[in-house]
MIMINU-120590 format. One record per residue: x, y, z of N, C-alpha, C in turn; chain; residue number from 1. Coordinates in steps of 0.05 Angstrom, whole numbers, always signed. Layout:
     n.X     n.Y     n.Z    ca.X    ca.Y    ca.Z     c.X     c.Y     c.Z  chain    n
       X       Y       Z       X       Y       Z       X       Y       Z      A  NUM
...
//
This chain:
     n.X     n.Y     n.Z    ca.X    ca.Y    ca.Z     c.X     c.Y     c.Z  chain    n
    -633      -1    +199    -611     -17    +204    -592      -2    +224      A    1
    -578     -15    +241    -555      -7    +261    -531     -21    +257      A    2
    -510      -4    +255    -483     -19    +249    -468     -13    +271      A    3
    -456     -33    +284    -442     -30    +311    -413     -28    +302      A    4
    -397      -7    +314    -372      -3    +308    -354      -4    +334      A    5
    -334     -20    +335    -315     -22    +358    -298      -1    +358      A    6
    -300     +19    +375    -283     +41    +377    -255     +41    +391      A    7
    -252     +15    +403    -227      +8    +419    -210      -6    +406      A    8
    -221     -19    +379    -201     -37    +365    -181     -18    +348      A    9
    -157     -27    +343    -138     -19    +327    -113      -1    +338      A   10
     -92      +1    +327     -70     +15    +338     -74     +44    +346      A   11
     -93     +56    +334     -99     +85    +335    -128     +92    +351      A   12
    -136     +69    +364    -163     +76    +377    -159     +88    +403      A   13
    -177    +102    +414    -205    +107    +398    -208    +130    +381      A   14
    -186    +144    +378    -187    +168    +362    -193    +165    +333      A   15
    -179    +144    +316    -182    +139    +294    -210    +130    +290      A   16
    -220    +114    +306    -244     +97    +303    -266    +119    +305      A   17
    -263    +136    +326    -282    +156    +327    -288    +181    +305      A   18
    -266    +186    +295    -261    +202    +271    -269    +191    +250      A   19
    -268    +161    +245    -277    +145    +223    -306    +145    +225      A   20
    -317    +145    +247    -347    +145    +252    -362    +168    +243      A   21
    -344    +193    +247    -357    +218    +241    -357    +216    +205      A   22
    -338    +206    +193    -337    +207    +164    -359    +189    +157      A   23
    -363    +165    +168    -384    +146    +160    -410    +156    +162      A   24
    -413    +171    +182    -439    +181    +188    -444    +203    +168      A   25
    -429    +216    +159    -432    +237    +137    -440    +225    +110      A   26
    -426    +198    +104    -430    +187     +85    -458    +169     +81      A   27
    -467    +159    +108    -490    +143    +109    -517    +156    +107      A   28
    -537    +143     +93    -568    +155     +98    -580    +131    +102      A   29
    -591    +137    +127    -611    +116    +138    -596     +98    +162      A   30
    -577     +85    +158    -568     +66    +181    -556     +84    +205      A   31
    -565     +73    +223    -551     +87    +252    -525     +73    +260      A   32
    -509     +90    +269    -480     +80    +277    -483     +79    +308      A   33
    -473     +53    +320    -473     +47    +344    -445     +43    +356      A   34
    -434     +62    +373    -403     +63    +379    -401     +48    +404      A   35
    -383     +24    +401    -384      +6    +426    -353     +14    +438      A   36
    -355     +18    +461    -328     +25    +474    -331     +45    +498      A   37
    -311     +57    +502    -311     +80    +526    -325    +104    +514      A   38
    -350    +110    +525    -366    +130    +519    -356    +153    +523      A   39
    -345    +160    +545    -335    +187    +555    -311    +194    +537      A   40
    -293    +174    +531    -273    +183    +511    -281    +187    +483      A   41
    -301    +173    +476    -315    +177    +449    -328    +207    +449      A   42
    -341    +215    +468    -355    +241    +470    -336    +264    +471      A   43
    -313    +258    +484    -294    +276    +483    -281    +287    +456      A   44
    -272    +265    +438    -264    +267    +416    -286    +280    +398      A   45
    -311    +272    +401    -329    +285    +382    -330    +315    +391      A   46
    -334    +322    +414    -335    +347    +421    -309    +364    +411      A   47
    -287    +354    +412    -261    +367    +405    -263    +372    +373      A   48
    -281    +354    +357    -282    +357    +326    -309    +373    +323      A   49
    -324    +385    +341    -350    +398    +338    -374    +379    +324      A   50
    -371    +357    +334    -392    +335    +322    -411    +326    +346      A   51
    -437    +330    +342    -454    +321    +362    -455    +293    +369      A   52
    -451    +283    +393    -458    +255    +401    -485    +248    +393      A   53
    -503    +266    +392    -529    +258    +383    -532    +244    +362      A   54
    -516    +246    +341    -514    +234    +315    -507    +202    +320      A   55
    -500    +194    +341    -496    +163    +348    -507    +151    +370      A   56
    -511    +129    +373    -517    +114    +398    -492    +102    +411      A   57
    -493     +98    +433    -468     +90    +448    -476     +67    +465      A   58
    -457     +43    +469    -460     +24    +483    -430     +23    +498      A   59
    -431     +31    +525    -404     +34    +538    -396     +10    +547      A   60
    -374      +3    +545    -352     -18    +556    -329     -11    +570      A   61
    -320     -28    +589    -301     -26    +609    -274     -42    +601      A   62
    -275     -58    +580    -254     -74    +574    -243     -75    +547      A   63
    -218     -82    +540    -207     -76    +513    -190    -107    +506      A   64
    -196    -113    +488    -180    -139    +479    -157    -125    +461      A   65
    -130    -131    +475    -106    -122    +458    -101    -135    +432      A   66
     -85    -122    +412     -78    -137    +392     -63    -163    +392      A   67
     -46    -165    +418     -31    -188    +416     -41    -209    +436      A   68
     -66    -205    +444     -74    -227    +464     -87    -248    +451      A   69
     -87    -271    +469     -96    -296    +455    -126    -296    +450      A   70
    -141    -301    +427    -167    -291    +421    -184    -307    +439      A   71
    -184    -336    +442    -203    -349    +456    -204    -341    +485      A   72
    -181    -338    +495    -180    -332    +525    -192    -303    +530      A   73
    -183    -286    +508    -193    -258    +515    -221    -255    +512      A   74
    -237    -266    +493    -265    -265    +493    -280    -283    +518      A   75
    -268    -298    +526    -280    -314    +553    -273    -296    +578      A   76
    -251    -286    +577    -244    -272    +599    -248    -246    +603      A   77
    -259    -231    +581    -264    -205    +580    -291    -201    +569      A   78
    -312    -209    +582    -341    -210    +572    -349    -179    +569      A   79
    -338    -157    +578    -344    -129    +575    -326    -114    +555      A   80
    -310    -129    +543    -293    -120    +525    -311    -111    +500      A   81
    -302     -86    +485    -318     -76    +458    -325     -99    +441      A   82
    -307    -119    +435    -308    -139    +412    -331    -157    +428      A   83
    -329    -166    +448    -348    -185    +460    -377    -178    +462      A   84
    -377    -153    +473    -405    -138    +471    -415    -132    +443      A   85
    -399    -127    +425    -406    -122    +399    -421    -148    +387      A   86
    -409    -170    +393    -420    -197    +385    -443    -205    +398      A   87
    -444    -193    +424    -470    -201    +439    -495    -187    +429      A   88
    -489    -161    +420    -509    -140    +408    -513    -154    +378      A   89
    -497    -163    +365    -505    -176    +338    -520    -199    +343      A   90
    -514    -218    +361    -528    -243    +367    -560    -237    +372      A   91
    -560    -217    +393    -588    -210    +399    -603    -194    +378      A   92
    -591    -183    +357    -605    -169    +339    -608    -140    +345      A   93
    -595    -129    +362    -593    -106    +368    -580     -86    +349      A   94
    -562    -100    +332    -547     -89    +312    -549    -112    +290      A   95
    -547    -101    +266    -544    -122    +244    -520    -124    +228      A   96
    -502    -108    +233    -475    -111    +224    -455    -103    +246      A   97
    -432    -114    +248    -409    -110    +268    -380    -104    +254      A   98
    -367     -83    +260    -338     -81    +246    -320     -71    +267      A   99
    -293     -81    +265    -274     -73    +283    -249     -76    +269      A  100
    -230     -57    +280    -200     -57    +271    -180     -68    +294      A  101
    -195     -83    +308    -183     -96    +328    -174    -123    +323      A  102
    -168    -142    +345    -155    -166    +342    -170    -183    +324      A  103
    -156    -188    +301    -167    -208    +281    -178    -235    +293      A  104
    -160    -245    +306    -165    -271    +320    -193    -271    +337      A  105
    -193    -252    +353    -219    -246    +368    -245    -241    +355      A  106
    -239    -229    +334    -265    -226    +315    -275    -252    +304      A  107
    -252    -268    +295    -264    -294    +286    -275    -313    +303      A  108
    -260    -314    +328    -274    -329    +346    -297    -320    +360      A  109
    -301    -291    +362    -333    -281    +365    -350    -289    +352      A  110
    -342    -288    +323    -360    -295    +304    -370    -323    +306      A  111
    -354    -347    +317    -360    -368    +313    -372    -375    +344      A  112
    -368    -358    +361    -383    -366    +390    -410    -352    +388      A  113
    -414    -330    +374    -439    -318    +377    -460    -322    +352      A  114
    -455    -311    +329    -470    -317    +309    -471    -342    +293      A  115
    -439    -353    +299    -437    -382    +292    -434    -385    +258      A  116
    -419    -404    +252    -414    -409    +222    -442    -418    +210      A  117
    -446    -411    +183    -469    -418    +168    -466    -450    +164      A  118
    -489    -466    +170    -488    -495    +171    -483    -503    +145      A  119
    -460    -524    +144    -451    -534    +121    -424    -522    +115      A  120
    -413    -498    +122    -389    -485    +121    -369    -499    +138      A  121
    -349    -509    +126    -328    -522    +147    -314    -502    +165      A  122
    -304    -481    +149    -289    -458    +161    -294    -433    +148      A  123
    -300    -412    +159    -307    -385    +147    -280    -373    +138      A  124
    -277    -355    +119    -255    -345    +109    -255    -317    +106      A  125
    -228    -307    +108    -229    -275    +103    -224    -268     +77      A  126
    -231    -249     +65    -227    -241     +36    -211    -213     +37      A  127
    -197    -211     +14    -184    -185      +9    -182    -182     -19      A  128
    -181    -157     -29    -183    -142     -55    -159    -146     -69      A  129
    -153    -154     -94    -128    -152    -112    -132    -134    -135      A  130
    -120    -110    -135    -124     -92    -159    -116    -106    -182      A  131
    -124    -102    -208    -116    -110    -234    -106     -88    -250      A  132
     -83     -96    -265     -70     -75    -280     -90     -62    -299      A  133
    -106     -76    -310    -127     -60    -333    -150     -49    -321      A  134
    -148     -49    -291    -174     -37    -279    -188     -57    -267      A  135
    -206     -49    -246    -224     -74    -236    -206     -85    -213      A  136
    -220    -105    -204    -206    -122    -183    -215    -152    -184      A  137
    -196    -169    -168    -204    -194    -160    -205    -197    -130      A  138
    -218    -220    -120    -224    -224     -94    -203    -251     -87      A  139
    -190    -248     -66    -171    -269     -57    -182    -277     -31      A  140
    -183    -305     -27    -191    -316      -2    -179    -344      -1      A  141
    -170    -357     +21    -171    -341     +48    -145    -323     +49      A  142
    -143    -308     +70    -120    -288     +68    -112    -287     +99      A  143
    -121    -311    +117    -106    -311    +141    -125    -326    +164      A  144
    -147    -331    +155    -168    -344    +182    -158    -371    +184      A  145
    -148    -388    +166    -145    -411    +165    -115    -420    +151      A  146
     -94    -417    +167     -69    -426    +159     -65    -454    +147      A  147
     -77    -470    +153     -78    -504    +148    -105    -506    +138      A  148
    -107    -518    +114    -129    -523    +102    -133    -552     +92      A  149
    -152    -564     +89    -163    -588     +72    -175    -579     +51      A  150
    -172    -599     +28    -180    -591      +2    -212    -583      +2      A  151
    -228    -596     +15    -256    -586     +15    -259    -559     +20      A  152
    -244    -549     +42    -245    -523     +50    -237    -505     +30      A  153
    -219    -508      +9    -212    -488     -12    -237    -487     -32      A  154
    -246    -514     -38    -271    -514     -57    -295    -496     -48      A  155
    -297    -498     -17    -318    -478      -5    -311    -446      -8      A  156
    -285    -444      -6    -275    -418     -10    -283    -407     -40      A  157
    -281    -421     -56    -292    -414     -84    -315    -409     -87      A  158
    -336    -422     -71    -362    -415     -70    -366    -388     -56      A  159
    -354    -387     -34    -359    -360     -23    -349    -337     -34      A  160
    -329    -340     -47    -316    -319     -63    -330    -307     -87      A  161
    -342    -332     -96    -361    -327    -120    -384    -316    -114      A  162
    -399    -320     -92    -419    -305     -80    -412    -278     -74      A  163
    -394    -275     -61    -380    -245     -55    -378    -227     -80      A  164
    -363    -238     -97    -359    -226    -124    -386    -220    -138      A  165
    -406    -238    -138    -431    -232    -152    -447    -212    -139      A  166
    -449    -212    -110    -473    -194    -100    -458    -169     -89      A  167
    -430    -167     -82    -417    -143     -77    -407    -129     -99      A  168
    -395    -139    -117    -383    -127    -143    -396    -132    -168      A  169
    -414    -147    -166    -439    -145    -188    -425    -160    -215      A  170
    -407    -182    -209    -395    -197    -229    -411    -221    -237      A  171
    -427    -223    -256    -447    -242    -261    -435    -272    -258      A  172
    -413    -278    -273    -403    -310    -269    -376    -305    -266      A  173
    -370    -304    -236    -341    -303    -234    -321    -325    -241      A  174
    -297    -320    -252    -281    -340    -261    -265    -347    -233      A  175
    -261    -373    -228    -248    -382    -201    -220    -393    -209      A  176
    -197    -384    -196    -173    -396    -202    -159    -408    -176      A  177
    -143    -426    -178    -127    -437    -155     -98    -425    -158      A  178
     -93    -413    -135     -66    -400    -133     -44    -424    -130      A  179
     -28    -422    -149      -6    -448    -148     +18    -439    -163      A  180
     +38    -457    -161     +62    -453    -169     +70    -458    -197      A  181
     +46    -464    -214     +49    -467    -240     +19    -470    -252      A  182
     +17    -466    -279      -6    -465    -286     -18    -495    -298      A  183
      +4    -514    -300      -4    -540    -305     -24    -552    -288      A  184
     -38    -570    -291     -55    -588    -272     -37    -604    -257      A  185
     -15    -615    -263      +1    -628    -248     +19    -615    -227      A  186
     +19    -592    -227     +34    -575    -212     +24    -568    -181      A  187
     +42    -568    -158     +33    -557    -135     +41    -576    -114      A  188
     +33    -569     -89     +35    -583     -63     +16    -606     -63      A  189
     +16    -621     -39      -6    -646     -37     -32    -633     -34      A  190
     -35    -608     -25     -62    -593     -20     -70    -590     -48      A  191
     -56    -572     -61     -68    -559     -88     -69    -587    -109      A  192
     -55    -606    -106     -61    -628    -127     -89    -641    -120      A  193
     -94    -639     -91    -120    -654     -85    -143    -632     -91      A  194
    -137    -605     -89    -161    -589     -96    -167    -584    -122      A  195
    -147    -585    -144    -151    -581    -168    -172    -599    -185      A  196
    -174    -624    -179    -195    -638    -191    -223    -635    -179      A  197
    -222    -629    -155    -246    -618    -141    -261    -595    -151      A  198
    -242    -572    -155    -253    -553    -169    -259    -555    -201      A  199
    -243    -570    -211    -248    -576    -242    -279    -590    -246      A  200
    -285    -609    -225    -308    -625    -228    -331    -609    -212      A  201
    -329    -584    -202    -351    -574    -186    -363    -555    -208      A  202
    -388    -540    -198    -404    -526    -213    -392    -494    -218      A  203
    -369    -496    -204    -357    -467    -208    -345    -460    -236      A  204
    -340    -437    -240    -334    -432    -264    -299    -428    -267      A  205
    -290    -452    -261    -264    -458    -254    -243    -456    -277      A  206
    -228    -434    -278    -208    -433    -301    -182    -439    -298      A  207
    -173    -455    -278    -150    -471    -272    -132    -455    -250      A  208
    -102    -461    -254     -83    -452    -236     -77    -421    -245      A  209
     -69    -405    -226     -58    -380    -233     -33    -382    -214      A  210
      -9    -370    -229     +14    -368    -216     +18    -336    -202      A  211
     +32    -333    -182     +32    -310    -170     +43    -284    -189      A  212
     +56    -289    -213     +62    -270    -230     +37    -261    -248      A  213
     +20    -276    -247      -6    -267    -259     -30    -260    -242      A  214
     -24    -253    -217     -47    -244    -200     -59    -220    -207      A  215
     -47    -205    -221     -57    -177    -228     -63    -170    -258      A  216
     -62    -199    -269     -68    -193    -300     -98    -203    -307      A  217
    -118    -199    -291    -144    -204    -298    -147    -235    -307      A  218
    -136    -253    -297    -139    -280    -307    -162    -295    -291      A  219
    -174    -279    -269    -193    -291    -251    -205    -269    -237      A  220
    -231    -279    -230    -246    -258    -210    -243    -264    -182      A  221
    -239    -294    -180    -239    -299    -150    -216    -320    -150      A  222
    -195    -317    -132    -169    -329    -128    -166    -345    -106      A  223
    -170    -369    -102    -170    -387     -81    -142    -394     -68      A  224
    -138    -393     -44    -112    -402     -31    -118    -409      -5      A  225
    -102    -424     +10    -101    -431     +39     -94    -399     +50      A  226
     -99    -401     +76     -99    -379     +93     -67    -369     +91      A  227
     -51    -391     +96     -20    -383    +101     -13    -368     +73      A  228
     -16    -383     +49      -8    -366     +24     -19    -341     +21      A  229
     -52    -341     +24     -61    -318     +20     -56    -291     +36      A  230
     -46    -299     +58     -36    -276     +79     -11    -265     +68      A  231
      +6    -283     +60     +31    -275     +48     +29    -258     +21      A  232
     +13    -268      +9      +6    -250     -18      -4    -225      -9      A  233
     -24    -222      +8     -34    -195     +11     -20    -176     +27      A  234
      -4    -187     +44     +17    -171     +59     +38    -157     +41      A  235
     +48    -178     +24     +70    -171      +1     +53    -148     -19      A  236
     +29    -154     -23     +16    -133     -41     +15    -105     -28      A  237
      +8    -104      -3      +6     -81     +12     +32     -63      +8      A  238
     +54     -77     +11     +79     -64     +10     +83     -51     -15      A  239
     +71     -53     -39     +74     -41     -61     +68     -11     -61      A  240
     +45      -4     -46     +37     +20     -45     +55     +36     -22      A  241
     +64     +21      -3     +85     +34     +12    +112     +42      +1      A  242
    +120     +24     -14    +148     +26     -30    +140     +48     -53      A  243
    +120     +54     -64    +114     +73     -82    +116     +97     -70      A  244
    +107    +100     -46    +106    +126     -31    +133    +134     -24      A  245
    +150    +114     -13    +180    +120      -3    +193    +125     -29      A  246
    +189    +113     -53    +201    +124     -73    +193    +146     -95      A  247
    +173    +159     -78    +159    +181     -93    +147    +175    -121      A  248
    +138    +150    -125    +128    +141    -150     +98    +146    -149      A  249
     +87    +160    -168     +53    +166    -170     +48    +150    -192      A  250
     +31    +131    -185     +19    +110    -206     -10    +103    -195      A  251
     -30    +105    -214     -56     +97    -206     -57     +70    -194      A  252
     -43     +49    -212     -45     +24    -203     -34     +21    -177      A  253
     -13     +30    -171      -3     +27    -142     -18     +39    -121      A  254
     -33     +61    -129     -48     +74    -108     -70     +57    -101      A  255
     -77     +38    -119    -105     +19    -113     -92      -3     -90      A  256
     -68      -4     -86     -60     -24     -64     -63      -9     -34      A  257
     -74     +16     -34     -76     +31      -9    -101     +18      +7      A  258
     -93      +2     +28    -116     -11     +42    -138      +7     +53      A  259
    -132     +33     +55    -153     +52     +63    -179     +53     +47      A  260
    -176     +48     +18    -197     +49      +1    -219     +28     +10      A  261
    -205      +8     +17    -226     -21     +21    -235     -21     +46      A  262
    -221     -11     +67    -234     -11     +95    -227     -33    +110      A  263
    -237     -60    +100    -235     -83    +114    -237    -109     +99      A  264
    -240    -129    +108    -244    -152    +100    -269    -171    +112      A  265
    -291    -174    +102    -309    -191    +112    -308    -221    +121      A  266
    -316    -227    +137    -312    -257    +150    -335    -272    +132      A  267
    -330    -285    +111    -350    -298     +96    -354    -329    +111      A  268
    -380    -332    +112    -387    -362    +120    -399    -359    +149      A  269
    -403    -337    +163    -418    -334    +186    -447    -323    +184      A  270
    -461    -327    +199    -491    -316    +199    -496    -288    +202      A  271
    -474    -270    +195    -481    -241    +200    -459    -224    +184      A  272
    -464    -204    +186    -449    -183    +168    -425    -177    +190      A  273
    -399    -182    +184    -378    -179    +206    -355    -172    +186      A  274
    -344    -148    +191    -322    -139    +174    -298    -133    +196      A  275
    -274    -141    +188    -251    -141    +205    -234    -117    +185      A  276
    -225     -97    +204    -203     -75    +191    -175     -83    +196      A  277
    -159     -68    +184    -130     -67    +191    -121     -55    +215      A  278
    -105     -65    +231     -99     -58    +256     -87     -29    +254      A  279
     -79     -19    +232     -62      +7    +228     -87     +29    +217      A  280
    -112     +18    +215    -133     +32    +203    -133     +66    +214      A  281
    -132     +82    +193    -138    +108    +202    -165    +115    +199      A  282
    -174    +141    +199    -201    +148    +199    -217    +141    +171      A  283
    -203    +144    +151    -215    +138    +125    -216    +109    +123      A  284
    -197     +90    +131    -206     +65    +125    -226     +52    +148      A  285
    -229     +67    +169    -252     +58    +186    -281     +68    +173      A  286
    -280     +90    +159    -304     +98    +146    -312     +76    +127      A  287
    -293     +68    +109    -297     +51     +91    -302     +20     +99      A  288
    -291     +15    +124    -299     -11    +140    -330     -11    +144      A  289
    -337     +11    +155    -366     +12    +160    -386     +10    +136      A  290
    -377     +28    +114    -392     +25     +93    -393      -5     +79      A  291
    -369     -18     +80    -372     -47     +70    -390     -64     +87      A  292
    -389     -57    +115    -404     -77    +130    -436     -68    +124      A  293
    -442     -46    +115    -468     -39    +108    -474     -52     +81      A  294
    -456     -51     +61    -462     -61     +36    -467     -96     +37      A  295
    -450    -106     +55    -454    -137     +62    -480    -141     +68      A  296
    -491    -125     +86    -516    -134    +101    -539    -127     +80      A  297
    -536    -102     +68    -559     -94     +47    -564    -112     +22      A  298
    -536    -129     +16    -536    -143      -9    -550    -166      -7      A  299
    -557    -176     +17    -567    -203     +23    -553    -223     +21      A  300
    -523    -218     +20    -502    -237     +19    -506    -263     +35      A  301
    -512    -257     +62    -507    -277     +80    -533    -295     +74      A  302
    -556    -287     +66    -578    -308     +53    -567    -323     +33      A  303
    -556    -310     +16    -549    -325     -11    -525    -346      -3      A  304
    -510    -340     +17    -490    -361     +27    -507    -385     +40      A  305
    -522    -378     +57    -540    -398     +73    -552    -414     +53      A  306
    -567    -403     +33    -580    -416     +15    -566    -433      -1      A  307
    -541    -425      -8    -518    -446     -26    -511    -466      -9      A  308
    -507    -464     +16    -499    -487     +32    -517    -503     +44      A  309
    -545    -501     +36    -566    -517     +49    -561    -546     +40      A  310
//
């Protein structure tokens, strides 16, 4: 197996990405890391850290998609960017997984243009982890890929989340909940009022609505939301760890909101293992992003999704 890593993506690239690649290489046994980006810059960082470039494969690129660039235009106008080249390698089968802490929109567009969405999937979704007070975690999706959603899309998110929870976190029969402003079936906006009966009548293990105050109370294993709501939730949640640090509060629960532990978010519903990392990813986060992309591929999750949507 070969894992492609975009070493030009992220606020602290290429240094953080290359240092993360070193940590990932030490943790991996078997898979080969392919570093995609400025080869000369990467080799310099490796040499400064007394780590042999022979531990990696390199694909040199000459362009970079910036964090603020328009995703579709950038993918088209910068064919030799690290993200564009990474997706070309993924499509050709030269790598089996691809991860980047770069432009999230470009990663989504690149996925759709290259490996494409699984047939039957209306819109791929991005997932995130929600720590639970009593231990363990839940999966939240979508967290930003689809700001505006139709009811059928949220039902599909429930299926994607279920498969992710089963095959990555080994939860046998995941409980699915709909993020809403009240627990009662009659609560919610137009979207959620339409989604509730669809989830209720589906084959999913639907347990009803979950209010934001209960997101961390282990009421569900998978929580479904439109990307606008999910993104607000996850960014607010990330602030818990930062506030705890500023207030010098040492607490195991708040520590689990540290994004570094999880590395990134897989794009579920595309025909390959694609993981997007946080733009501010440091070396530890990059390492865990690479390890997650390995887990997604080796779990056979993509095949399970394809089968579910046939």
